[in-house]
C-alpha positions in Angstrom: 90.4 -4.8 -14.6 91.3 -8.5 -14.5 93.0 -9.5 -11.3 96.6 -10.8 -11.8 96.9 -14.5 -11.0 99.2 -15.4 -8.0 102.9 -15.7 -8.8 105.1 -18.4 -7.3 108.8 -19.2 -7.3 109.6 -22.8 -6.7 113.5 -23.5 -6.3 114.6 -27.0 -7.2 111.5 -27.4 -9.2 112.7 -29.8 -11.9 112.5 -32.9 -9.6 110.9 -34.6 -6.6 108.8 -32.5 -4.2 109.7 -29.2 -6.0 108.3 -30.5 -9.3 105.2 -32.0 -7.6 104.5 -28.7 -5.9 104.9 -26.7 -9.0 102.5 -29.0 -10.8 100.0 -28.6 -8.1 100.1 -24.9 -7.9 99.7 -24.7 -11.7 96.5 -26.7 -11.3 95.3 -23.9 -9.1 96.0 -21.3 -11.7 99.2 -20.0 -10.2 101.9 -18.6 -12.5 104.9 -20.7 -11.5 108.5 -19.8 -12.1 110.9 -22.7 -11.6 114.5 -22.1 -10.6 117.1 -24.8 -10.8 120.8 -25.3 -11.6 119.7 -27.1 -14.6 117.1 -24.4 -15.5 119.3 -23.0 -18.2 119.3 -26.2 -20.1 116.2 -25.8 -22.2 116.1 -29.2 -23.7 116.5 -30.8 -20.3 113.8 -28.8 -18.7 111.4 -29.5 -21.6 112.2 -33.2 -21.4 111.3 -33.2 -17.7 108.2 -31.0 -17.9 106.5 -32.0 -21.1 105.4 -35.5 -19.8 103.6 -33.6 -17.0 101.7 -31.4 -19.4 103.0 -28.2 -17.9 105.0 -25.4 -19.3 106.1 -23.0 -16.4 108.7 -20.4 -16.7 112.1 -22.0 -16.1 115.5 -20.3 -15.7 118.9 -21.1 -14.2 119.2 -20.5 -10.4 122.0 -21.4 -8.1 120.8 -20.6 -4.5 124.4 -20.7 -3.4 125.0 -17.3 -5.2 123.5 -14.0 -4.1 123.8 -12.6 -7.6 122.0 -15.6 -9.2 119.2 -15.3 -6.6 118.9 -11.6 -7.1 118.9 -11.8 -10.9 116.3 -14.6 -10.9 113.9 -12.7 -8.5 114.3 -9.5 -10.4 113.4 -11.1 -13.6 110.2 -12.7 -12.1 109.3 -9.3 -10.5 109.8 -7.5 -13.7 107.7 -10.1 -15.7 105.0 -10.6 -13.2 104.9 -7.5 -11.0 105.6 -9.3 -7.7 106.1 -12.5 -5.9 103.1 -14.0 -3.9 104.5 -17.4 -3.1 108.0 -18.8 -2.4 108.6 -22.5 -2.1 112.2 -23.5 -1.2 112.7 -27.0 -2.3 116.3 -26.8 -3.6 118.4 -29.2 -1.6 121.3 -31.5 -1.5 122.2 -34.6 0.5 125.5 -36.2 1.1 126.2 -38.9 3.7 129.5 -39.1 5.6 130.6 -40.1 9.1 131.6 -37.2 11.4 135.3 -38.3 11.2 135.3 -38.2 7.4 132.9 -35.3 6.9 134.8 -33.1 4.5 134.6 -29.3 4.5 133.2 -29.4 1.0 130.4 -31.8 2.0 129.5 -29.7 5.1 129.7 -26.3 3.1 127.7 -27.4 0.1 124.8 -28.8 2.3 124.8 -25.7 4.6 125.1 -23.4 1.7 122.4 -24.8 -0.5 119.9 -26.1 2.1 120.1 -23.4 4.6 121.9 -20.3 3.2 120.3 -20.8 -0.1 116.8 -20.6 1.6 117.9 -17.5 3.4 119.1 -15.8 0.2 115.8 -16.6 -1.6 113.7 -15.2 1.3 115.9 -12.1 1.6 115.3 -11.4 -2.0 111.5 -11.9 -2.0 110.6 -10.4 1.3 110.7 -6.7 0.3 108.3 -7.4 -2.6 105.9 -9.4 -0.3 106.1 -6.7 2.4 105.2 -4.0 -0.1 102.2 -6.0 -1.4 101.1 -6.8 2.2 100.9 -10.4 1.3 103.2 -13.4 0.8 103.5 -17.1 1.5 106.9 -18.8 2.1 107.2 -22.6 2.4 110.5 -24.2 3.2 111.1 -27.9 2.6 112.8 -29.2 5.8 112.9 -32.8 7.0 112.2 -35.0 10.0 116.0 -34.7 10.1 115.3 -31.2 11.5 113.9 -32.9 14.6 115.9 -36.2 14.8 119.5 -36.9 14.4 120.8 -39.6 12.0 124.3 -41.0 12.1 126.4 -40.1 9.1 124.3 -37.1 8.3 125.7 -34.2 10.5 125.6 -31.5 7.7 122.1 -32.5 6.4 120.5 -32.5 9.8 122.1 -29.3 10.8 121.0 -27.6 7.6 117.4 -28.7 8.0 117.2 -27.9 11.8 118.5 -24.4 10.8 115.5 -23.9 8.6 113.2 -24.1 11.7 115.0 -21.3 13.4 115.1 -19.3 10.1 111.4 -19.7 9.6 110.6 -18.5 13.1 112.4 -15.3 12.5 110.8 -14.7 9.1 107.3 -15.4 10.3 107.8 -12.8 13.1 109.1 -10.2 10.8 106.4 -10.9 8.2 103.4 -11.2 10.5 102.5 -7.5 10.4 102.8 -7.4 6.7 100.6 -10.4 5.8 103.5 -12.6 5.0 103.6 -16.2 6.5 106.5 -18.6 6.7 106.1 -22.3 7.4 108.1 -25.4 6.8 107.2 -29.1 5.8 109.3 -31.9 7.3 108.8 -35.1 5.5 110.1 -38.5 6.3 111.4 -40.6 3.3 109.6 -39.5 0.2 109.6 -41.5 -3.1 111.6 -39.0 -5.1 114.5 -39.4 -7.7 116.9 -39.0 -4.8 115.5 -41.8 -2.8 115.4 -44.0 -5.9 119.1 -43.3 -6.4 119.7 -44.5 -2.8 117.8 -47.6 -3.5 119.7 -48.3 -6.8 122.9 -48.0 -4.8 121.7 -50.5 -2.2 120.6 -52.9 -4.9 124.0 -52.6 -6.6 126.0 -53.1 -3.3 123.9 -56.0 -2.0 122.5 -57.6 -5.1 119.2 -57.8 -3.3 115.8 -57.5 -5.2 114.5 -54.0 -5.8 111.2 -54.9 -4.2 113.0 -56.0 -1.1 115.0 -52.8 -0.7 111.9 -50.6 -1.4 109.9 -52.6 1.2 112.7 -51.9 3.7 112.4 -48.1 3.2 108.7 -48.4 3.5 108.9 -50.3 6.7 110.8 -47.4 8.3 107.4 -46.0 9.3 104.5 -47.6 10.9 102.2 -46.9 7.9 104.6 -49.2 5.9 104.1 -46.9 2.9 106.5 -44.4 1.3 105.3 -40.8 1.3 104.6 -39.6 -2.3 105.6 -36.1 -3.5 102.1 -35.4 -4.4 101.0 -35.7 -0.8 103.6 -33.1 0.2 102.3 -31.0 -2.7 98.7 -31.1 -1.5 99.9 -29.8 2.0 102.0 -27.1 0.4 99.0 -25.9 -1.9 96.9 -25.5 1.3 99.6 -23.7 3.2 100.0 -21.1 0.5 96.2 -20.5 0.1 94.1 -18.0 1.8 92.9 -20.7 4.1 96.5 -20.9 5.5 96.6 -17.1 6.4 96.8 -17.9 10.2 99.4 -20.8 9.9 102.9 -19.3 10.4 105.9 -20.1 12.4 104.9 -23.7 12.2 106.7 -26.9 11.0 104.4 -29.6 9.8 105.7 -33.1 9.9 104.7 -35.5 7.2 106.2 -38.5 8.9 103.7 -41.4 8.5 104.1 -42.0 12.3 108.0 -42.5 12.2 110.8 -40.6 13.7 112.6 -40.5 10.4 
């Protein structure tokens, strides 16, 4: 009997680090299901994925909704027979000073970044425990360790992932389920590029100068690339990562942010 290839769910897999991780896992022969808010837009998903030469299963997923999460996971399990890997990369980021931090900005970041990760783990854990095997990777941030002005909700949501991961790793340990997080500094994703574009528009300064400023935020003077985070994730979900759990790995290029 041919052994079933590993099955992975990657949330937020249509952009940034999520997309890079999905691509890397597919290279390893993993069957990847991408869940994203835009996942139900077939043409949009195709336009994003075709240039990368990959055709993973893609469906709509809103991690803020328990019903959406349950439906997405149930479909993957029905199609594939289980879930071996969960990568929680779905996330949002909104800056606002504490005195102007609206309930909406706070709620959306906590609900997406932290509670959304909780909902995904809660949905896949029974299948992983039953299979006596599972790998869970949460995308946190150096913001989980360091405060940053005007980022109360984001920092709180990412710090919460560390506590959540410790609890999950303890509950999963006896069942072959690991849970780790990756905490990057600035990564050159679409989100960072939007910040750069906003800086360019606001200041009129050259794009190269703005990019160099972000790169200079770490001692290596280079922006972290999504593919570098993907390589780490691929190792952590492999059999070589079996004993690595309850851990947060900072990809910080030597910086505190």
